[in-house]
N, C-alpha and C positions, 0 to 999 in steps of 0.2 A: 172145772178147776179143782185141784186137790188142795184143800185149805191147809191140811196138816203139813204138806211139803212146801208150798209156796207161801210161807208165813210172812214174807215182806209185802205181799199184796194186800191192799185193803179189801174188805168185804163190800160187795157192790149191790147186792139185792137182798131184800128181806127174806126171800126164800132160801138164802144161803146161810141163815143163822139158825141156831138150835143146839140143844145140849149134845146130841149125837154128832152133828156136823162139826162143831167147834172142838170137841174133845177137851184137851187141857188148855187150849188157847184162850187168852183173855183179850177182850176188846177195849180199845181206847177211844174215848170221845174227847175231841179238842174243843174247848169252850171259846166261842167266838173266833175260831181259827187259832193260829199261833202268832201272838202279838206281844209287843213290848219294845222298849227303846224307840227305834224309828219306824217300826212296823205297826200299823194301826188295826185295831180289831174290826171284824166284820167286813174286811176288804178281800177282794179276790186274791191278792198276794198273800194275805194272812192265811186264807184257806189252803192255798197251794203249799205254803210252808208247813201247815199242819199235816197234810198228806205225806209230804216228804219226811216228816218226823215220825211217821208211823201210825197216824190216826186212821181208824176205821169209820168213825162217825164224825161229821162236822155239826156242831151245835151253832145255829145261826139265828139272828134276831131279825124280825120283819116288822116294819112300821108302815102305816098308810098315811100319806101326806095329803095336803088340801086338794090337789087336783086329781086324786084317786090313784096316783102312782104308788107302787109298793117299793120300798127301799130297805137296804140292809143296815139297820140302825137299832141300837138298844135303848137309849135313854128317851124319856118323854120330851126333854128339852135339848137344844143344840149346844148349850153352854160349855159342857165339859170337853167336847171334841172340836168345837169351832169358836169363833169370836161372836157369834150371833146369840143374843139373849132371847131366843124365840122357842115356842113349842114346835116340835117336828110336825105335828098334825096341822099346823097353821101355815106351813111353807109349801110353795109350789116348786116342782122339780127344776124348772128353768132357773130359779133363783139360787139353787144350790148345786147345779150340775158340775160346775167347775170350782166349787168351794174346796179349798185345801183343808184337810183335817189336821188336828193337832196330834203330835206324837206323845209319848209317855212323859216327857218333861215339859209339855205345854207349848212346844215350838211348832211352827208350821211344817208340814210334811209334804211329800209329793203325792199323797193318796187322796182320793175323792170318794164320795158316796156312790155305791153301786145300786142299781135297781135289782129287784127280785128276779126279773127275767134274765138279766145279765148273769146273775149268780147261778140260776138253774141251768142255763145253757153252758156255763163254764164248768160245772161239776157233773153234768149229765153222764151217767154210766161209769163214774169214777169211784163212788163211795156211797155209804148211807148218810142221810141228812136228817137232823132233828130241827125242824122249824119251830122257833119259840116266839112267845109274846104276840101271837097273832089270833087269839081266840075271838076277839071282837069282830073279826072279818075273815074267819077261817074259810067260809064258803068261797069267797073271792080268791083267797090265796090258793085253795085247793083246785080251783078252776085253772089257775096258772100252772100248777103241777101237772094236771091232766093234759093241758095244752102242749106241754113239753114231753108228755109220755113218760113221766117219772114216778108214777104211783109206787113202783116197787123199790124206790129209794127213800121214800119219805116216811119219817116217824113223827107222830104228833103226841105230845104228852098232855095229860089232864089228871087232876086229882080224882081219886076213885069216888069221892062223894060229890063230884060236880055233875049235877043232873044234865047240864047243858051238853057235856061231853057225850053222854049216852044218847041224848036226843039227836045230836049231830051224826053219830054213828048210825042210828036207825034210819035217818034220812038218806044216808049213803049206803044203805043195805049192808052195813057192817063190813064193807070191802076195804075201807081205809084202815090203817094200822095205828092204833092208839096205844101208848105206853101208860098204863095206870100208875099214878104216883101215890104211894102210901106215905103220907106226910107225918103220920103219927100212929102209934099202936092202936088207937081207938078205931082206925079205919080199916084194920085187917078184915073185920067181918063184912064191911062194905065190898071189899074185893072178892071175898068168898061167895058173895051173892050175885056176882056178875052173870049176866045171861050167857048161856052156853054158846050162843052164836058169835060172841065177841072173840075174835082171834087175838090172843095175848101172848106174843113171843117173848116179851120183856116186861118186867115190873121194876119200877124205880122205888127205892126206899130212902127215907130220911132217917138218919141215926143221930138222935140227940144225946144219948148216953149209952155206954157199953151194955147196960142191962136191958135195953129196949128189946121187946119181943121180936121186932122185925129182923134183928141181926142174930137171933139165937139159932142154934143148929136145927132145932125142930122146924122152924118156919122156913129156913133156907132149903131144907130137905123137902118140905112140902112143895115148894115152888119147883125145885129141880125135878121132883117126881112127876110133875105135870108138864115137864119139858120147857119150863119157863126160865129164861135167863134173868139174873138179878143185877140191876144197875145201881151204883152208888156214886155220890159226888165227893171228890177229894178237894174241891175248890176251897180256897181260903178267901171268902168274900168279906169277912168282917171279924173283928175281935169280940163282937157281941153275940154271935150265934154260930152254930156249927151244923153241917149236914152229915157229918161222919164221925161224931164223938171225938172230934179234934185229931183224928188220924188223917190229916189233910196234906195238901201239897207242901205247906210250910214245914210241918213236922217231918215230912219225907226228905226234904232238901236240907234242912238244918240239923235235925237229930239223926237222920238216916232212914232210908226207904223202908226198912223192916218195921219201923215204928209207925209208919203212915200207910203207904200203899200195901206193904206186906201184911199188915193187920187185916186189911180188907180182903186181900187174896186168901189168907188163911181161913177166913170165915165164909168163904164160898162165893164172894162177889165175882161176877163174870165180866162186868162192864164198868170201867172207871172213867168218870169225867174229870178232866184235869186242865190246868193252864200250862202244863209242862209236858206235852206229849212225847218229846224226844227223850227226856230223862226217864219218864215212866216206861217208854218202850225199851230202853236199855236195861232197866231193872227187870222188867218182865222177861226179856231174853235171858238174863242171867239166871232166872228161876225156871227156865224151860217152858215159859207160858206164851211164847210167841213163835 
């Protein structure tokens, strides 16, 4: 596939990404799929909508419940999305199989909780996938990935200073793809000391303020010089903290995309995670980046 020409097609394999292969194209990560109003997060329909909106990577949350089933669910408790005041880890799948999830205004929807196997089968061969919130049972989750033959689609993130991440990679002969997360400037040196055997196609950076070293031209050039793509989060998760020096989704939509997503693009960010994939895709197209 010629990525430069067929820009509407999502990228499907880890081997299809890289500085030279992408050229000027920027990649879009859709956070929990495309959800809102009547569409519920982490459902198959939300993931389908994300792909239709231009996403290359689906960020998806995995939880293990009491009977060992893996489901697509973000929170530790069921309260926000259901009427049950229970921990997700304490529930068996039969008791929630037909449970209707709440929509964005707290009303019952037509959507239900999907299993990890249902999700993997549904998106097999269609895009890249970032499986999140599953470090406590990553071996079991990765076994499901291998059972479906989807190793070339799966991206796992871990903080660069997380020793558990390196031990897990070593156990898997460094074949799995981990995205190191540089959550603060102090961890840049941890990343530079990564073993050479670790395949690092992407690095995620957290930008707390515009003066952070991780977003300065020197460090971005260092990563690009090593053939590494740079991932940043434009998510507006709270008014208490930022992952992108407040050049986020809200800024992009309210004040204008140049002040949000454009700021990230201008500083060399290659991959942007968003809750608004369609709007970001339209903006990137207008900039000649899709």
